[in-house]
C-alpha positions in Angstrom: 54.8 -11.8 15.2 52.8 -11.5 18.4 52.0 -7.9 17.5 50.8 -8.9 14.1 48.6 -11.6 15.6 47.1 -9.1 18.1 46.3 -6.7 15.3 44.6 -9.5 13.4 42.5 -10.5 16.4 41.5 -6.9 17.1 40.3 -6.5 13.5 38.4 -9.8 13.6 36.4 -8.6 16.6 36.1 -4.9 15.8 36.2 -4.8 12.0 32.6 -6.1 11.5 31.3 -3.6 14.1 33.0 -0.7 12.2 31.7 -2.0 8.9 28.2 -2.2 10.4 28.0 1.5 11.2 25.1 3.2 9.4 26.3 5.9 7.0 26.0 9.5 8.0 23.6 10.1 5.0 21.2 7.4 6.2 21.4 8.5 9.8 20.7 12.1 8.8 17.4 10.9 7.1 16.3 9.4 10.3 17.1 12.5 12.3 15.2 14.6 9.7 12.2 12.3 10.2 12.5 12.6 14.0 12.7 16.4 13.8 9.9 16.9 11.3 7.4 14.6 13.1 8.0 15.7 16.7 10.1 12.7 17.7 10.2 13.8 21.4 6.5 13.1 21.6 6.4 9.7 20.0 5.0 6.9 22.0 8.4 5.2 21.8 11.1 7.8 21.1 14.7 7.5 20.0 17.9 8.0 22.0 19.9 9.9 19.4 23.1 9.2 21.3 22.7 5.5 21.0 23.6 3.4 17.8 21.0 3.6 15.1 20.6 -0.1 15.2 19.1 0.3 18.7 16.5 2.9 17.7 12.9 1.7 17.9 11.5 0.4 14.6 14.8 0.6 12.7 16.3 -2.6 11.3 19.8 -2.5 10.1 21.5 -5.2 8.1 25.2 -5.0 7.1 25.3 -1.3 8.0 22.3 -0.5 5.8 18.8 0.6 7.0 16.4 -2.0 5.5 13.3 -1.4 7.5 11.6 1.5 9.2 8.4 0.6 11.1 6.9 3.3 13.3 3.3 2.1 13.0 0.9 3.8 15.4 3.7 5.7 17.2 2.2 9.2 17.4 4.2 10.8 14.5 2.9 14.3 14.0 4.1 16.5 11.2 5.3 16.2 7.6 7.5 13.6 5.9 11.0 15.0 5.0 12.0 15.0 1.4 15.3 13.3 2.4 13.3 10.0 2.8 14.5 9.1 -0.7 18.1 8.9 0.6 17.5 5.4 2.1 18.5 3.4 -1.0 18.4 0.0 0.8 15.0 0.4 2.4 12.7 -2.5 1.9 9.9 -1.6 4.3 8.5 1.8 5.3 5.5 1.5 7.7 4.3 4.9 9.1 0.6 4.0 9.1 -1.8 5.0 11.9 -0.1 8.3 12.8 -1.0 12.0 12.3 1.2 12.8 9.4 0.0 15.6 7.1 1.3 17.5 4.0 2.2 15.8 0.8 3.9 12.5 0.0 7.5 13.4 -0.9 8.3 12.9 -4.6 11.7 11.5 -3.5 9.9 8.4 -2.2 9.8 7.1 -5.7 13.6 6.7 -5.6 13.4 3.8 -3.0 14.0 1.2 -5.6 14.3 -1.8 -3.2 11.1 -1.0 -1.4 8.7 -3.9 -1.0 6.2 -2.6 1.6 4.9 1.0 1.7 2.3 1.8 4.4 1.1 5.3 5.0 -2.5 4.5 5.7 -4.7 6.2 8.3 -2.9 9.6 8.4 -3.9 13.0 7.2 -1.7 13.2 4.1 -3.0 15.3 1.2 -2.1 16.3 -2.4 -1.5 13.8 -5.2 0.2 10.4 -5.3 3.6 11.0 -7.0 3.2 10.4 -10.7 6.3 8.3 -10.8 5.2 6.0 -8.0 5.4 3.1 -10.5 9.2 3.3 -10.3 8.8 1.2 -7.1 8.7 -1.9 -9.2 9.5 -4.3 -6.3 6.6 -3.1 -4.3 4.3 -5.8 -3.0 2.1 -3.7 -0.6 1.0 -0.1 -1.2 -1.3 1.2 1.5 -2.4 4.8 1.6 -6.0 4.3 2.7 -7.9 6.9 4.8 -6.0 10.0 4.1 -6.9 13.2 2.1 -5.2 12.3 -1.1 -6.6 13.8 -4.3 -6.0 13.9 -8.0 -5.8 11.0 -10.5 -4.6 7.5 -9.9 -1.1 7.5 -11.6 -1.0 5.3 -14.7 2.5 4.3 -13.7 1.1 2.0 -11.0 0.6 -0.5 -13.8 4.4 -1.0 -13.8 4.3 -2.7 -10.4 4.2 -6.3 -11.6 4.9 -7.6 -8.1 2.2 -5.6 -6.4 -0.2 -7.8 -4.3 -2.1 -5.3 -2.1 -3.3 -1.9 -3.2 -5.2 0.0 -0.5 -6.4 3.5 -1.5 -9.9 3.6 -0.1 -11.3 6.6 1.9 -9.5 9.4 0.1 -10.6 12.1 -2.5 -9.1 10.5 -5.6 -10.7 11.5 -8.8 -10.4 10.9 -12.5 -10.8 7.5 -14.1 -9.3 4.1 -13.3 -6.3 3.8 -15.6 -6.5 0.8 -17.8 -2.8 0.1 -16.9 -4.1 -1.4 -13.6 -5.0 -4.4 -15.7 -1.3 -5.1 -16.0 -1.0 -6.0 -12.3 -0.7 -9.7 -12.7 0.2 -10.4 -9.1 -2.6 -8.2 -7.5 -4.7 -10.0 -4.9 -6.6 -7.1 -3.2 -7.7 -3.9 -4.8 -9.5 -1.3 -2.6 -10.6 2.0 -4.1 -13.8 2.5 -2.2 -15.1 5.9 -1.0 -13.3 8.2 -3.5 -14.5 10.4 -6.3 -13.4 8.1 -9.2 -15.5 8.3 -12.3 -15.9 6.8 -15.7 -16.2 3.1 -16.6 -14.4 0.1 -15.2 -11.8 -0.8 -17.8 -12.3 -4.2 -19.5 -8.7 -5.0 -18.7 -9.5 -5.4 -15.0 -11.0 -8.8 -15.8 -7.4 -9.9 -16.6 -6.4 -9.8 -13.0 -6.2 -13.5 -12.7 -4.9 -13.5 -9.1 -7.4 -11.0 -7.7 -9.3 -12.2 -4.6 -11.0 -9.0 -3.5 -12.0 -5.9 -5.3 -13.8 -2.9 -3.6 -14.9 0.0 -5.8 -17.9 1.0 -3.8 -18.9 4.6 -3.0 -17.5 6.3 -6.2 -19.0 7.9 -9.3 -18.4 5.0 -11.7 -20.7 4.7 -14.7 -21.4 2.5 -17.6 -21.5 -1.3 -17.6 -19.5 -3.6 -15.4 -17.4 -5.9 -17.6 -19.2 -9.2 -17.2 -16.0 -11.2 -17.2 -15.2 -9.8 -13.8 -18.0 -12.0 -12.3 -16.2 -15.1 -13.4 -12.6 -14.1 -12.5 -10.9 -17.4 -11.3 -9.9 -16.3 -7.8 -12.3 -13.4 -7.0 -14.1 -14.0 -3.7 -15.2 -10.5 -2.7 -16.7 -7.9 -5.0 -18.1 -4.6 -3.7 -19.5 -2.1 -6.3 -22.4 -0.5 -4.5 -23.3 3.2 -4.5 -22.0 4.0 -8.0 -24.0 5.0 -11.2 -23.7 1.7 -13.1 -26.2 0.6 -15.7 -28.3 -2.4 -15.0 -26.1 -5.4 -14.1 -26.4 -8.9 -15.7 -25.4 -11.8 -13.6 -25.5 -14.3 -16.4 -21.8 -15.2 -16.2 -22.1 -15.9 -12.5 -24.5 -18.8 -12.9 -21.7 -21.0 -14.0 -19.9 -23.4 -11.7 -16.6 -21.7 -12.1 -17.3 -18.6 -10.0 -15.5 -18.3 -6.7 -17.5 -15.3 -5.5 -18.5 -15.7 -1.8 -19.6 -12.1 -1.2 -21.2 -9.7 -3.6 -22.4 -6.2 -2.8 -24.0 -4.2 -5.6 -26.0 -1.0 -5.7 -29.8 -0.7 -5.4 -30.3 -1.0 -9.1 -29.1 -4.7 -9.0 -31.3 -5.6 -6.0 -34.1 -6.7 -8.3 -31.8 -9.6 -9.5 -32.5 -12.7 -7.5 -29.6 -13.5 -5.2 -31.0 -17.0 -4.8 -28.8 -17.8 -7.7 -25.9 -17.6 -5.3 -27.0 -19.9 -2.5 -23.9 -19.4 -0.4 -23.8 -15.7 -0.8 -23.9 -13.5 2.4 -23.8 -9.7 2.3 -23.2 -8.0 5.7 -24.4 -4.4 6.0 -21.1 -3.1 7.3 -18.6 -4.7 5.0 -15.8 -2.4 4.0 -12.1 -2.0 4.2 -12.0 -1.9 8.0 -10.6 -5.5 7.9 -7.5 -4.3 6.2 -4.6 -6.1 7.9 -1.1 -4.9 8.4 0.9 -8.2 8.6 3.5 -8.8 5.9 3.1 -12.5 5.7 4.3 -13.7 2.4 5.5 -10.3 1.1 
């Protein structure tokens, strides 16, 4: 009886620790990342002989890796394709490093991911076409890289997406009309790319949008007038495109929430006195992009 009691006590105190061990597959992914991004030169490096739960920027819950946050940690190199083998990952923040190469296609397998931050690196190539498989994603940040190609239409499947930051890349093609399906979207930043064509009428259906930046592209045609009276829109930047003349007739109503409007030179002839509280700073852009995850 005493021996059985001893075994039970040992299990009670050691069992949860054993169960909390990270699987060899998930640990291998982290080692792949460490190796391919010159981990020995990170600002805060890992002791590979210590438990994974003690590695900087790694959060483990129930033996599963749920968060990997190596923001501004001097990662240099490419992202390993094995990143897709972290099935419980909810946050991946590798922003403000010196990563290059392409975004691995396998990243679209991270079905539990809510936060994806790869901004301010040197990534290139196209955004994976199936990026829309990340249907739980609330934040998608890839700003200030060298990404090219079209915006994948599959982004329109991300019904929980709140923040989409893709400014300062070399993205081309047209804005897919599927972006109008992003019913939760609050901030859309596509500035300083090579995007062309017209702004889809469906963009005016983004009823939760607070800020939209499409400046410094090759957009043409007319801006859908309903955009000017979107219920929550407070910031709209459309300057330095090739739009036709803009009518502000819908903005004279009392329902507009716009606090900052920045259009191109062709719209300067319209009197901005119609918007007595409007202030347009010269250096407004996406530099105010924040990296907190409050509410996501």
